[in-house]
Each structure stands twice: as structure tokens, then as C-alpha cells.
N, C-alpha and C positions, 0 to 999 in steps of 0.2 A: 543358458547353455554358458560353458566354464570349456577357455580354451585351456590349450594347452600350457602351463608355466602358472595356471591360475586364473589366468585374466578375466572376466567377465565382461560379453559383448552383450552389446546391447541392440533387441531388434527391431530399431527403430525405423531402417531398412533395411528391405530386404529385397533380392532379384536375379534373375538366371538369364543368362544371355543364349537366345535362342539358338543351337547347335548347327543348322543348313539355311538358317536366312542371312541373305546375303544385305550387308551393314552398307547403306545410300555414303555417295560420296562426301567428302565434306567441301560442300559450294552452297553449304545455305549463308544466309547473313544476316542481322540484327544492325546494320549499321545503315547510312547512305548510301553506299555504293560496292558491291561486292569488290573485292579483291585478287589478286593472283596469289598462288600458293607460293612457298618459299622453296626453292629447289630442293627436290627430295624429298621433304619435309611432309608433304598432303599422300606421299606412295609410300614411305616408311608408314604411318596410320591405316592407310588403304590392306597393306601385305600384313600388317599383324592383327587388322580385324579379319582377314578373309582364315589368317594361323585360329583364330579362335573359333571359328566356326568351323573350319576344319578338322579341331580336334575332340572333336565328336561328344564334348563335353558341357553340362551346362554352369557357364559363370557365376558363384553367387556373389551375390555385393550384401556388405552390412557394413552400422558405423560400431565401433571399440567408443566404449563410455571414455578409455584412458586420453580420448583423443584431446578431451575434456584439461587434464591435468598438464596435458603436452604444451597444452597452448599458452596455460597459465603461468606456467613455468617458465617459457621462452620469452613472454611478454615481460614478466618480471624480471629478467638478467636484461632483456632491453633497457627496460624503462632505468635501472644502474647506469649501465653503457651510454646511454642520453643522457643522463640527468652526471657525468663524469665530464661531456662535451662541453655542455652550456655553462659550470659551475665556477671558472674562471671568468667567462668574458663578461658576464651578468656582475659581477663584481673587478672588472676589469678596472678602475682606478682604485679600486684597496689592493689587489695585486699588486697591480704595477709600484705603489706605495711600497707596497714588502717586501719587496725583490730587487726594490732600487730599479727599475729596467721601465723602457720603453711601453706605452698604448701597442704600439706596432708587433713588441714581445710576446705582449698581453694575447692579444689577438690570435698569433702564430701558434695558442694553445691549442686552437678551438680549429684553426684552417690545419695544424696537424692531420688530425678527423680525415682530412677531405684530401691531403695527399700523399699518406698511407696505404688509402681504397687504391688509388688510381693504380699503383702498380700490382697487385697487393690480389687484384680482385679475380685476374684468370687464374691464378696457381692455387684459388682460394674455390674456387667453382671446380675448377677440376678435380679439385679434392674435394668437391657435397658430391657430383656426381659418381667419381670414382671408390670412394671408401661410407659414401654416404652420411645421412641426417647424424645419427647418434653421435660421429666423430669431429664431426661440422661443431655439433652443439655442444660439446665439452669442450673444443678448442675457443668456442665463442666466451661461453664464464669462465675456462682459468683461465684463460689470459687478461679478462677483465677483473678477476682477484687480483691478480698479481699483481697490475697498475695501479691498484688501489690502495694495494701496502707498501708496494713504493710512492708512494705521494706520501704515505705518510715518513719515510725519513726526509722529507723536502721540506720538514717547518725548522725552517730558518731561512732570513732572509739572502744571503748568500749562495743559496743552490736551486739558484731559477735551472740550471741546465739539468738537472736530478727532476725536479719537477716536471719539464720538457719532455725530458726520456721515460719516464712516468705514465705520460700522456700520453705518449708513443705508441706503450704497447697497450691502451686504451683503446687506443685506435687499431692498432692492431685485429683487437679480438673484435671491436666494430667489421671490418671485413668479412667475420664469420658469423656475424650476425642479420644485418642489412638486409642478406637476398635468401632467410629461410623461410619468413610470411607466404610469400607464394606456395612456396614448397609443403609448409609441414600446413597448409590450408588444403592444396588439393592432394596429397598423402594422407590424413586423415579424412577427411570430412564428406559428407557427401555433398551433389551437386546443389541442393537446393541451399545450402548454407557457407558453400566455399566462398563469396564473397566478402561474407558478414566475418566469417573467421578469421578472410585474410585483416578486412578491414579491423582486427580485434587485437590481431599484430602486431600490425601497422601502430595501432592503437599506443599499444606496451610503451614503443618506443616516443610515440609526442609527452606520452603521461609524465616521461623519467625528462625531457623537458619541460616541462611544466614546471614540475619540482622542483628542477633545477632554477629553475625563475626564481620560483615562488620560496624556497629555503636557504639557500644561501645568504644574501642578503638582511635575513633576520638570525640567521647563527652568526655572523659574520659581518658587525656592525663595522661601519669607518671611522676607528680611530687612531689617530695616523700620531700621535702626541704617547699613545701607548703600546711597542711595537710587542711586549711579553702579552700583554690583554688577547692582541691579533693573534698572535701566533696559538695562543691557547685556541681561543674558539674556532682558530682555523684549521687547529687538530680533531677539535670534538664533529667536525662536520667529516674530514678525511679520516677517521677512523673507524666510526660510524657507518662510512659507506663500506670501508674492508670489511668486517663481520657482516655486512648484509650481503656483500657481495658472496664471501666466501660461504655461506650458508647457501644460497643458487647454487653453488656451484655443486656443490653435496647432489641435490636437490635435484638439477638435472642429471648427475651420472643414475639416482635412482628411478625416474619416470619416462626419462627419452628411451622411445624403442625406433629401433630403423623403420619399418611402418607395422599397418595393426594385421591381424592374421587374416583376414579378409581385405579387399580391397573394399574401397568407401563410396566405389560408380565408375560406372559403365567405362568409362573414359580410361581412369585408374585399372581399371582390368584390358582395357588393350593394350595401354602402355606394361603392364609385367609380363604378357605375354611375347613382348616384343625381344628374340636372345640377345643379353648382353652383349656379345662379340659384335652384330650388328649396329652395336652403337660407337661414334666416334665423337667423341668431344673437339676434334679441331673439326670435321665434318659440319658440326653442329653450330660452330661461329659461324664456319663461312655463309650457311644456312639462312642465320639470321641478319648479317649483313646483306646477301641478295636478296631478303626482304623487306620490300620498298616503306610498304608504312610499317615495318616494327621499328625503320631507323628514324622516318619522319619521326613517330613517336619520342625515341632515341634520344633525338636532336630537343623535340617540346618538352618532355619530360624533364631532360638536365635542367633547362632551361626554369622552369617554375621549382623547383625545386631547388637549387643553385641558388635563385631567388631567394626562399626559403630559408636559405642557410644562412644569407648572408644578411640580413632584415632581422636573423636570431643573432647571430653576432655583435652587430652594430647597433640591438636595439637599443643597451646605457649606453654610450654612447651620445644618441639621436637625441632622450628623453633628457640626459644632465645638460646638455646643450641647450634645451629650452628651459627646463625649469632645473635649476639648479639648487642640490640636496636628495635630489629625486629616487635617491636609487633606492629603495626599499619602493615607492609605486614600479619603477621602470618594470622590477620581479615583478609589479602584481598583473601588469599591464603584458610582459610576457605572458606569466599564465593565464592570463583571460584569452592572449589572443592563441595558446596553443589548447586548452579547454576547449575553448567556440571549436578547436580544428578537429578535439578528439569527437562534439556530438557532426559536426561536419562527417568524418574517419564513417561515425557508427552508418548514416541516414544513408548514406551514399555507398555502403555495402549492401542496405539491406535492399535498396532500391536494387541494385543492379541483381539481386538475387530474384528481385520481383518480376525486372521488366527484358535484363538482358541486355538493355538499349549501351552498351558502356563509348560505345562513339557519339551520340547525341548527347551522354551527360555531362564524360570527360568534356567534352567544346563549351558545354553550357557552363559548369565551372571555373573553366578556366577564364572565359570572358567576365563573371563575375568576379576570380581573383584580380583584373587588370582593373576593374574597377573601384574594390574593391582600397587597391594601392595606390589608386590617385586622392580617395575619397580623404584617405590613411595620413598624407603627403598636404596634401592640400589645408587640413586640422590642424596640422600636430605644431604649429606656433600661433596657434589662436587664443593659447593662455589660459585653459581651460582641459583640467587632468581627464575629468571626465569624459569629455570631448574624445581625449584619444582614449581612453578605454575599452566607448563602442566600437570607433572607428576599428581599433584594433580587434578587437573580437569578432564586426566581421570582415575583415581582414586575414584572420585566419580560421574563419570556420571555410573561407573557401579556397584557401590557400592551404592548409593544412588537410583539411578533407581532400584534396584532390591525389595523394599521397601514393591510395591504397586502391587508387584508380587507378594510375598508369602503371601498376603493379598489375592488377585483372585484365585490364585491355591488350596487357602484354604478352601474358599468358593465352588468351583467347585468339590472336591473331597470330603466335607462332607454334601452337600446340602442332606434332607430339614432340617438338620440342624442352628441352627440360625446363625446366619454373626456375630454379636456382642460376642457368644460364640467365635467363634472360632477365631477369630480374639486379641480378649482378653486372648484365651490362646498363642498365640505367641508372644503376647506381654507381657507376662512377663516373658516365656523362656526369648523375648531378653535381659530382663531389670535384670535379673540372671546372664545369660552370659556377660553382660554388665557393674557389679558388681564385677563380679569374674577378665574377663580382665583388667578394670580401675585402679584394684586395682597394679594386675600382672605386665602388661604392668608397671605402675609408678614405680611402684620397679624396675624395670630390667632398666628403662630410667633413675633413678635417680644412681643406682647402678653402670649400665654400663657405657648404651647409649640409645641411640633409636630408632638404630638398631637390638638392643638383641630384644626390646622390638614388635618392628614391625613384627622383625622374630617368634615371641611367636606365634605374631597373624596369621600369616600365612601358619604357620603350621596346626592350629584348621579350615584354611576356609578349608586346603585342604583335612580336613571331611572333614568338610558341602559339599565339592565338589561327594562323596562319596556317602554318605548320601540322597545326591537327586538326582543323579544315578541311587539308588536303588528303588527309588520309582515306584511304579507301580498308573496310575493315570486314575480314572474313572471319565468323568467330566457330574457328573449328572445332575446340571441345565442347564448346555446345552442342553444337551437329551432332556432334558422340552418341554424347550423350540422349539429345531431344530424337534419334534417331534409333539409335534401340530400345529406345523405352519404348518409339510410336511401337515399332513392331512386338514390342512384348503384347500392348495389349489391342495389336491386332494377331497374334497368335493364341491366345485371350478367346479373342469373339470368334475367331477360327472352330478353336476347340469346342465354343457353347454349341 
């Protein structure tokens, strides 16, 4: 079938909403204990479902082939944004010498991403809900390209303020990127693939971090005696990034649409039935903060992801402290950490799509991340880089693999609130914890040892384990899809 505008629709999944069937209440749970609904959240979903039945029509669901292109383009420009975040930190000693500044000032080139996110996330999520997915995606890709070109103008030893300003523009772009994975997955993908799609979208960002660990040490070797050669090497990295990010901006304009012609799932069909005037961004924020399970997840997600940001930012310093002159291997260890995390993300996404065991999976991954960081901490100074590669890979598999789990768990326990709002608040929490953790861990690493800094993170991750165990899971979106699908099966059986 061909849509208006020429887009082909893949009839991989189609279904119809029963017109007269009453949709069951959203009270099933697939976690350890059922939880309470946020004030107003369950009622709004139930009203929308009743309206859908009262409308007298049978709402068709279908998957669009365009969803794969949307996911691919988003993942690519998210990749470039993450690359720009870590490209300074993994070469902290090189850039400190090039610009003639301290290590702390180089650390701020990473932390500016976190600082910019916190005050801008609420306006960004409002924009996503009010103006839609396409405009938000274009802003993210456009600002990403602008920041990359500004960096090309900072290729001189005295231009640290300019490169900081350019990095700040990229940091603003990140605000319009990090909250999109769960929105793209929910709006474009079906119920049996939504967790995997979210994991792939997050994976793009992780892959950017991985490339950011790998390429900069290769492209920009430390040549303190030849600043001109260093500037030339940095220019290759900066101009290459600018060209790629500009191409992706144009591809975003071509590929991204607000939503597919047909909703991909029953839960999306329910949300699309809700009148726009009934939606209140302010009330949505209030509902989320009244949702105790979400507040617990907000803190625990911030702790884990903030710890990952801190470890990524300070990895070069930790490695070089014990293995002098091993900047390239520090980048490779970072690559190992993130690539292992990408594998973990995909496995976790597939597992969630298959089992819907959100709380159990999240808690187990949290505990294994804690164990992984302990092992990494106490083997870092053994003098064997191969051991650091292995322990870093194990740590990355669980710590980075946790990121999409938090997104999808939040969407499940807060449905029908906006995915962009819940994921935006999760990321804001991560940035706040990331700033604090990076500053404190950096101070402990400089004044004492990397072991002291890592033990500080271990203590906080243990707190996160306790908070995750306290979350009462109420899987609302899954209940809507399951309930309506069960009614469809019953209707077919009755007709027979």
C-alpha cells in the first residue's frame, strides 16, 4: 500500500481496535509488586480508551518502513554529538598543553554538556511536546553541526574560550538529542520491537563515545615539541566532524517526519485519540513527580548514568596515572568499555521485548555494575593493561547497558505521560549527578588516587541498588497493548 506523499507502508503488523469493547484497567504488573498510578495519569488513559471505543471505528495499526531510516539518521547524529563530548577528555593532556590550560579546564569541556542540560531540559521537553519530533530533531542536528564548525575556528593555542563556546553549542544540541530515543521508539515502532528500537537509538550515542575514545588518540598524537603539527592533526579531526555533522543535518530534514500515517501500536492509537487541549505540560510534570516509583528511578538512574559520565571523563587520567605514556591504550580501553556496553544495550533491549521484566532486569544489571566497578577499581594498579581491558569491558557491558533500561522502565511506569518528558527528567538527573561525581572523583583522583575516586562512586551505586529495589513497578503501556490484543483474540474467537 502507498501512503499519501508516496511512502510505502510495510504490512508487518496490523490490527484493529474493537469498537465496543471495554479496555481493562491499567493495573497489571510484571515486576515484583504493583505500584500506585500517578495522579491523573491512569484516568487520562482510561478516558482515551473509552473515547476510542465510543468513536465507533476500528483503529488500524501498521508499521512504516520509514521507521528504520528515522532510527538510523537519529542514531548517526547522536553518535557525532557524543563523539564531540568525549574528544577532549580522552586527550586531556594533549589539549591542556595545546591551549595552555589546566586539566580542570579541560574537564569543563566535558562537564559543559552536563551543565547546559539541567536548565534547558524543561524548555526542550516542552518544545518536543508542543512543536513535535521533527523540529526537535532538526534543532539537535543543526546545533550539532554549528558547534562543530565553531571548533574549526578555535585552532590556535590562545583560543580556549572559543573552543569552550563551541562545545557549549554542542552541549545545547545534546539537550534536543538525549530525550528522543524513547519518543522515536514509541511513535514509530511496534510493541514487540519498541525496547529494541530504544536500545538501538541509545546505542548510537554509545557508539559515538566509543569512536571518541578510539579516533582522537590516533588522529592527534601527543607532540608537545611541535605545536604546529599538533594544530594540523587537531584540524583534521575538527573539520572531518564538521563535514559529517552537516551532512547528517540535511539528512534529518529529508528523513524525519512527525509520525507515521498509521499508529504502530494500540497504546499509540490510544494516545493519538486524546484531544490535544486535554494535555497540560505543567500537569504532566506534576504527575511525574507525584509518581513515587518514577522519583525513585529518577534518582537511581541519575546515580548510575552520572557515574558512567564521570568514569568516561576521567578515564584518561586514571590510566595515565598508573600507565604513563599510554594515552592510545587509554582510548582503546574506553572503546572496549563502550563497545561492550553497546552489546549489553542490545541484549537488554531484546530481553525486555521478550520478557517485559523491567524491574528485575534493571535491578540485576545495577548490581552487576556495582560488582564490575569494584573489580575494575582493585585491578587498575596491578600493572597489566590486559587486565584493565577485561575489567573495563565487563564494567561497560553492565554500566552502559543500563542506559536504555532506565528509559524504557520510565516509559512503562509513567504511561500515558510523554516519553520525552520522562526521559528528559532522567537525563537531567544524570547530568546533575555527573557534574558532582566528576568534580569530586577528579579531586579525589588528583589528591589521592584513582582508587579513592572509584570507591566514592561505588558507595553511591550501592545507594542506587537500594532505591531500585524499592521501586514498585506498574507496567501501564504493556497493559494497554496486552489488554487490547487479548480483546482482539477474544473477538476473533467469538466471531468463529
